[in-house]
Backbone as CSV, one residue per row, in Angstrom:
resi,resn,N_x,N_y,N_z,CA_x,CA_y,CA_z,C_x,C_y,C_z
1,UNK,33.056,26.539,-6.544,33.876,27.172,-7.556,33.979,26.309,-8.810
2,UNK,33.821,25.005,-8.668,33.946,24.100,-9.813,32.578,23.748,-10.386
3,UNK,31.530,23.867,-9.608,30.189,23.455,-10.050,29.728,24.201,-11.306
4,UNK,29.876,25.527,-11.405,29.440,26.194,-12.639,30.176,25.682,-13.880
5,UNK,31.479,25.420,-13.724,32.263,24.880,-14.832,31.730,23.504,-15.238
6,UNK,31.464,22.658,-14.267,30.960,21.320,-14.557,29.573,21.369,-15.190
7,UNK,28.749,22.293,-14.738,27.415,22.447,-15.314,27.490,22.878,-16.775
8,UNK,28.376,23.824,-17.075,28.561,24.234,-18.481,29.038,23.058,-19.326
9,UNK,29.947,22.263,-18.786,30.456,21.105,-19.514,29.328,20.125,-19.836
10,UNK,28.547,19.796,-18.822,27.474,18.826,-18.989,26.402,19.331,-19.946
11,UNK,25.980,20.567,-19.769,24.974,21.136,-20.665,25.494,21.220,-22.099
12,UNK,26.774,21.547,-22.247,27.350,21.628,-23.588,27.295,20.281,-24.297
13,UNK,27.570,19.214,-23.584,27.514,17.880,-24.188,26.108,17.596,-24.715
14,UNK,25.101,17.853,-23.894,23.725,17.599,-24.320,23.291,18.477,-25.477
15,UNK,23.590,19.764,-25.399,23.187,20.691,-26.455,23.939,20.384,-27.748
16,UNK,25.205,20.028,-27.638,25.978,19.686,-28.838,25.386,18.464,-29.543
17,UNK,24.964,17.481,-28.776,24.337,16.303,-29.381,23.022,16.659,-30.059
18,UNK,22.261,17.579,-29.462,21.019,18.030,-30.101,21.326,18.774,-31.401
19,UNK,22.379,19.577,-31.405,22.760,20.301,-32.620,23.195,19.331,-33.708
20,UNK,23.950,18.318,-33.329,24.420,17.334,-34.316,23.276,16.510,-34.896
21,UNK,22.153,16.481,-34.195,20.990,15.771,-34.712,20.457,16.426,-35.986
22,UNK,20.676,17.748,-36.123,20.154,18.454,-37.291,21.213,19.003,-38.228
23,UNK,22.478,18.842,-37.878,23.574,19.341,-38.709,24.515,18.202,-39.057
24,UNK,25.186,18.323,-40.188,26.239,17.351,-40.452,27.497,17.796,-39.694
25,UNK,28.408,16.877,-39.492,29.578,17.134,-38.651,30.448,18.271,-39.199
26,UNK,30.735,18.336,-40.515,31.548,19.459,-40.989,30.913,20.828,-40.722
27,UNK,29.606,20.949,-40.908,28.950,22.231,-40.657,28.952,22.543,-39.166
28,UNK,28.752,21.538,-38.331,28.799,21.758,-36.886,30.189,22.252,-36.481
29,UNK,31.226,21.612,-36.997,32.591,22.034,-36.674,32.857,23.453,-37.155
30,UNK,32.305,23.802,-38.311,32.467,25.163,-38.816,31.816,26.159,-37.868
31,UNK,30.602,25.863,-37.443,29.909,26.769,-36.527,30.588,26.836,-35.157
32,UNK,31.213,25.767,-34.740,31.900,25.767,-33.441,33.126,26.686,-33.448
33,UNK,33.544,27.125,-34.649,34.639,28.102,-34.725,34.252,29.415,-34.045
34,UNK,32.952,29.654,-33.906,32.480,30.864,-33.228,32.745,30.817,-31.726
35,UNK,33.088,29.647,-31.211,33.390,29.511,-29.782,34.539,30.429,-29.382
36,UNK,35.511,30.590,-30.261,36.656,31.446,-29.954,36.204,32.890,-29.724
37,UNK,35.284,33.360,-30.552,34.757,34.710,-30.398,34.001,34.851,-29.077
38,UNK,33.180,33.859,-28.769,32.415,33.880,-27.517,33.366,33.842,-26.315
39,UNK,34.391,33.015,-26.397,35.365,32.905,-25.307,36.083,34.228,-25.097
40,UNK,36.435,34.890,-26.181,37.109,36.188,-26.090,36.244,37.211,-25.352
41,UNK,34.965,37.242,-25.686,34.035,38.170,-25.023,33.866,37.789,-23.556
42,UNK,33.699,36.499,-23.271,33.494,36.064,-21.886,34.742,36.289,-21.026
43,UNK,35.923,36.123,-21.613,37.146,36.399,-20.859,37.185,37.867,-20.440
44,UNK,36.729,38.728,-21.319,36.696,40.163,-21.004,35.693,40.445,-19.882
45,UNK,34.507,39.821,-19.971,33.451,40.087,-19.000,33.703,39.427,-17.643
46,UNK,34.191,38.192,-17.652,34.319,37.429,-16.399,35.708,37.557,-15.778
47,UNK,36.740,37.460,-16.608,38.103,37.482,-16.092,38.771,38.847,-16.205
48,UNK,38.085,39.813,-16.838,38.658,41.134,-17.116,39.980,41.031,-17.877
49,UNK,40.077,40.054,-18.759,41.276,39.865,-19.574,41.100,40.638,-20.874
50,UNK,42.062,41.477,-21.185,42.019,42.262,-22.411,43.028,41.672,-23.389
51,UNK,42.538,41.231,-24.536,43.409,40.652,-25.560,43.871,41.741,-26.521
52,UNK,44.926,41.447,-27.247,45.496,42.424,-28.170,44.585,42.639,-29.378
53,UNK,44.834,43.709,-30.087,44.069,44.027,-31.290,44.252,42.940,-32.347
54,UNK,45.467,42.410,-32.445,45.738,41.351,-33.425,44.911,40.099,-33.130
55,UNK,44.763,39.766,-31.863,43.949,38.615,-31.474,42.492,38.865,-31.850
56,UNK,42.004,40.061,-31.575,40.620,40.414,-31.925,40.396,40.287,-33.428
57,UNK,41.329,40.785,-34.207,41.191,40.727,-35.662,41.204,39.284,-36.157
58,UNK,42.106,38.486,-35.634,42.183,37.078,-36.060,40.908,36.327,-35.711
59,UNK,40.379,36.571,-34.528,39.160,35.893,-34.096,37.965,36.348,-34.944
60,UNK,37.914,37.620,-35.284,36.835,38.114,-36.147,36.911,37.512,-37.545
61,UNK,38.103,37.315,-38.066,38.254,36.676,-39.384,37.762,35.227,-39.322
62,UNK,38.131,34.511,-38.272,37.678,33.124,-38.107,36.158,33.081,-37.968
63,UNK,35.604,33.950,-37.133,34.158,33.999,-36.943,33.431,34.378,-38.223
64,UNK,33.953,35.356,-38.944,33.348,35.755,-40.217,33.364,34.620,-41.223
65,UNK,34.455,33.894,-41.275,34.536,32.734,-42.172,33.525,31.667,-41.812
66,UNK,33.331,31.454,-40.528,32.340,30.458,-40.093,30.937,30.885,-40.497
67,UNK,30.633,32.170,-40.344,29.312,32.665,-40.729,29.106,32.542,-42.230
68,UNK,30.114,32.899,-43.011,30.009,32.788,-44.476,29.808,31.327,-44.884
69,UNK,30.544,30.422,-44.263,30.385,28.993,-44.572,28.986,28.524,-44.197
70,UNK,28.468,29.012,-43.081,27.125,28.638,-42.641,26.052,29.113,-43.597
71,UNK,26.274,30.261,-44.235,25.295,30.782,-45.185,25.160,29.883,-46.413
72,UNK,26.189,29.100,-46.704,26.152,28.219,-47.867,25.556,26.853,-47.581
73,UNK,25.050,26.643,-46.375,24.466,25.349,-46.022,23.121,25.190,-46.723
74,UNK,23.024,24.156,-47.543,21.817,23.961,-48.339,20.657,23.394,-47.533
75,UNK,20.936,22.696,-46.458,19.852,22.113,-45.649,19.751,22.834,-44.310
76,UNK,19.460,24.110,-44.403,19.386,24.959,-43.229,18.343,24.441,-42.239
77,UNK,18.800,24.122,-41.038,17.933,23.675,-39.956,18.092,24.683,-38.822
78,UNK,17.132,25.598,-38.720,17.254,26.717,-37.784,17.445,26.240,-36.350
79,UNK,16.682,25.257,-35.909,16.819,24.803,-34.516,18.201,24.209,-34.259
80,UNK,18.761,23.519,-35.246,20.105,22.963,-35.081,21.143,24.083,-35.017
81,UNK,20.934,25.138,-35.806,21.839,26.283,-35.744,21.739,26.976,-34.383
82,UNK,20.552,27.097,-33.853,20.376,27.696,-32.527,21.091,26.842,-31.477
83,UNK,20.924,25.536,-31.562,21.596,24.642,-30.610,23.117,24.753,-30.741
84,UNK,23.613,24.879,-31.968,25.055,25.049,-32.166,25.523,26.361,-31.540
85,UNK,24.710,27.417,-31.663,25.053,28.691,-31.036,25.069,28.595,-29.519
86,UNK,24.066,27.933,-28.967,24.026,27.725,-27.512,25.228,26.886,-27.076
87,UNK,25.587,25.906,-27.884,26.755,25.078,-27.581,28.026,25.928,-27.559
88,UNK,28.148,26.879,-28.479,29.300,27.782,-28.485,29.356,28.605,-27.196
89,UNK,28.212,29.115,-26.774,28.162,29.910,-25.544,28.532,29.043,-24.337
90,UNK,27.987,27.836,-24.282,28.298,26.941,-23.159,29.764,26.527,-23.163
91,UNK,30.320,26.244,-24.348,31.732,25.870,-24.444,32.617,27.045,-24.038
92,UNK,32.269,28.250,-24.493,33.030,29.437,-24.092,32.961,29.655,-22.593
93,UNK,31.749,29.502,-22.023,31.601,29.631,-20.577,32.408,28.596,-19.832
94,UNK,32.383,27.387,-20.352,33.146,26.300,-19.734,34.641,26.621,-19.721
95,UNK,35.163,27.083,-20.856,36.599,27.367,-20.944,37.011,28.518,-20.024
96,UNK,36.188,29.551,-19.961,36.499,30.685,-19.100,36.372,30.286,-17.620
97,UNK,35.320,29.559,-17.293,35.158,29.112,-15.907,36.242,28.119,-15.502
98,UNK,36.757,27.371,-16.464,37.885,26.470,-16.198,39.114,27.280,-15.791
99,UNK,39.399,28.336,-16.538,40.528,29.204,-16.182,40.324,29.834,-14.804
100,UNK,39.099,30.252,-14.551,38.790,30.871,-13.262,38.945,29.855,-12.128
101,UNK,38.468,28.634,-12.342,38.585,27.592,-11.313,40.040,27.235,-11.061
102,UNK,40.843,27.198,-12.113,42.272,26.922,-11.941,42.920,27.968,-11.047
103,UNK,42.588,29.226,-11.282,43.182,30.307,-10.498,42.688,30.312,-9.059
104,UNK,41.394,30.022,-8.858,40.811,30.123,-7.521,41.058,28.902,-6.649
105,UNK,41.180,27.719,-7.253,41.305,26.498,-6.457,42.733,26.001,-6.349
106,UNK,43.577,26.427,-7.240,44.969,25.953,-7.292,45.062,24.456,-7.606
107,UNK,43.999,23.893,-8.178,44.042,22.496,-8.609,44.750,22.406,-9.953
108,UNK,45.447,21.298,-10.181,46.064,21.092,-11.483,45.043,20.483,-12.444
109,UNK,45.490,20.171,-13.655,44.587,19.645,-14.688,43.918,18.350,-14.238
110,UNK,44.668,17.452,-13.625,44.088,16.187,-13.171,43.033,16.406,-12.089
111,UNK,43.302,17.310,-11.173,42.344,17.584,-10.105,41.040,18.155,-10.646
112,UNK,41.136,19.121,-11.552,39.929,19.697,-12.146,39.163,18.667,-12.956
113,UNK,39.895,17.863,-13.710,39.257,16.812,-14.509,38.559,15.800,-13.594
114,UNK,39.206,15.427,-12.529,38.633,14.481,-11.574,37.331,15.019,-10.978
115,UNK,37.369,16.245,-10.469,36.168,16.812,-9.856,35.062,17.052,-10.878
116,UNK,35.436,17.421,-12.083,34.439,17.592,-13.140,33.716,16.269,-13.405
117,UNK,34.482,15.190,-13.488,33.879,13.866,-13.720,33.016,13.430,-12.539
118,UNK,33.499,13.639,-11.330,32.750,13.244,-10.132,31.430,14.011,-10.042
119,UNK,31.454,15.296,-10.350,30.237,16.102,-10.272,29.225,15.731,-11.362
120,UNK,29.710,15.342,-12.525,28.811,15.035,-13.640,28.335,13.589,-13.675
121,UNK,29.057,12.695,-13.040,28.710,11.275,-13.095,27.295,10.978,-12.600
122,UNK,26.842,11.511,-11.485,25.467,11.204,-11.047,24.408,11.634,-12.064
123,UNK,24.590,12.776,-12.673,23.618,13.256,-13.659,23.600,12.335,-14.873
124,UNK,24.780,11.952,-15.331,24.862,11.055,-16.489,24.226,9.705,-16.159
125,UNK,24.467,9.193,-14.974,23.869,7.910,-14.585,22.350,7.991,-14.526
126,UNK,21.814,9.113,-14.046,20.352,9.291,-14.014,19.793,9.321,-15.428
127,UNK,20.461,10.022,-16.326,20.004,10.076,-17.719,20.045,8.691,-18.354
128,UNK,21.105,7.961,-18.135,21.211,6.605,-18.692,20.133,5.711,-18.093
129,UNK,19.879,5.838,-16.810,18.891,5.005,-16.124,17.468,5.304,-16.591
130,UNK,17.161,6.588,-16.807,15.789,6.976,-17.138,15.473,6.926,-18.630
131,UNK,16.477,6.732,-19.453,16.244,6.590,-20.893,16.568,5.155,-21.295
132,UNK,16.417,4.870,-22.541,16.696,3.512,-23.020,18.173,3.300,-23.338
133,UNK,19.013,4.284,-23.102,20.429,4.176,-23.464,21.137,3.045,-22.725
134,UNK,20.859,2.910,-21.451,21.513,1.842,-20.682,21.145,0.462,-21.205
135,UNK,19.864,0.237,-21.488,19.416,-1.054,-22.003,19.971,-1.290,-23.409
136,UNK,19.999,-0.254,-24.226,20.560,-0.393,-25.575,22.028,-0.789,-25.520
137,UNK,22.778,-0.192,-24.594,24.191,-0.536,-24.461,24.368,-1.956,-23.933
138,UNK,23.536,-2.345,-22.978,23.654,-3.681,-22.382,23.324,-4.791,-23.371
139,UNK,22.424,-4.522,-24.298,22.010,-5.553,-25.255,22.674,-5.398,-26.619
140,UNK,23.674,-4.524,-26.744,24.347,-4.296,-28.024,25.083,-5.559,-28.447
141,UNK,24.847,-5.983,-29.657,25.413,-7.255,-30.128,26.852,-7.131,-30.614
142,UNK,27.359,-5.928,-30.769,28.704,-5.753,-31.319,29.834,-5.951,-30.336
143,UNK,29.534,-6.173,-29.057,30.600,-6.312,-28.076,31.415,-7.591,-28.247
144,UNK,30.943,-8.525,-29.042,31.734,-9.735,-29.283,32.585,-9.623,-30.550
145,UNK,32.530,-8.511,-31.232,33.319,-8.287,-32.450,34.627,-7.589,-32.066
146,UNK,35.757,-8.246,-32.360,37.056,-7.689,-31.974,37.345,-6.360,-32.666
147,UNK,36.933,-6.225,-33.902,37.142,-4.972,-34.618,36.409,-3.827,-33.957
148,UNK,35.164,-4.082,-33.561,34.400,-3.050,-32.864,35.062,-2.711,-31.541
149,UNK,35.458,-3.723,-30.772,36.082,-3.471,-29.470,37.362,-2.655,-29.602
150,UNK,38.149,-2.951,-30.638,39.374,-2.200,-30.877,39.048,-0.728,-31.151
151,UNK,38.077,-0.483,-32.007,37.656,0.897,-32.311,37.058,1.567,-31.089
152,UNK,36.275,0.831,-30.322,35.625,1.378,-29.129,36.666,1.801,-28.093
153,UNK,37.621,0.931,-27.816,38.671,1.249,-26.841,39.522,2.413,-27.360
154,UNK,39.815,2.403,-28.659,40.562,3.521,-29.244,39.828,4.840,-29.090
155,UNK,38.516,4.824,-29.322,37.713,6.038,-29.166,37.686,6.496,-27.711
156,UNK,37.615,5.558,-26.776,37.653,5.917,-25.355,38.974,6.580,-24.982
157,UNK,40.066,6.013,-25.457,41.392,6.573,-25.162,41.529,7.966,-25.767
158,UNK,41.138,8.116,-27.038,41.233,9.425,-27.685,40.325,10.453,-27.016
159,UNK,39.139,10.030,-26.594,38.237,10.933,-25.885,38.820,11.388,-24.560
160,UNK,39.442,10.457,-23.843,40.068,10.808,-22.563,41.232,11.770,-22.789
161,UNK,42.036,11.520,-23.822,43.147,12.418,-24.121,42.658,13.802,-24.540
162,UNK,41.595,13.859,-25.318,41.034,15.140,-25.727,40.509,15.915,-24.524
163,UNK,39.773,15.235,-23.663,39.243,15.889,-22.467,40.382,16.388,-21.585
164,UNK,41.404,15.581,-21.410,42.553,15.992,-20.596,43.266,17.197,-21.220
165,UNK,43.398,17.185,-22.557,44.114,18.288,-23.208,43.387,19.614,-23.038
166,UNK,42.066,19.584,-22.901,41.308,20.810,-22.657,41.672,21.393,-21.293
167,UNK,42.005,20.542,-20.348,42.317,20.995,-18.996,43.754,21.464,-18.849
168,UNK,44.587,21.260,-19.857,45.989,21.687,-19.753,46.158,23.168,-19.879
């Protein structure tokens, strides 16, 4: 019951990084506004949840604004836009499957977060092991800089809080 949710989470991370390779962060964030529209559709299809007309209208306005903003992008990178779209679908699937897992398993936010991390950790370790990322991290010269360490620990804490807040 939790595996599909964890798979969407993991795939979303990878696809989002691929999208960010070809988009700047503000444009990526603008396109990610479409996630709400995708989530609304998936909630209807998977959870049979019907939202109000006002919610539909608000989500369409947000989605329309994101599309209009995307049309003004001067460095259009089609593959990055496709990856951003796939990321929206995966994020929407993740959020809907998270709600479904909460209802079916009766786990709280910490339990779901724990199992999500446990299920994804082996895959992440294989990726780190088979790519140069592990060696790059091990030989990084900035670990002796206190300013970097402060920012690094701060980013870890904020990332953990953000991930936890998604599960609430």
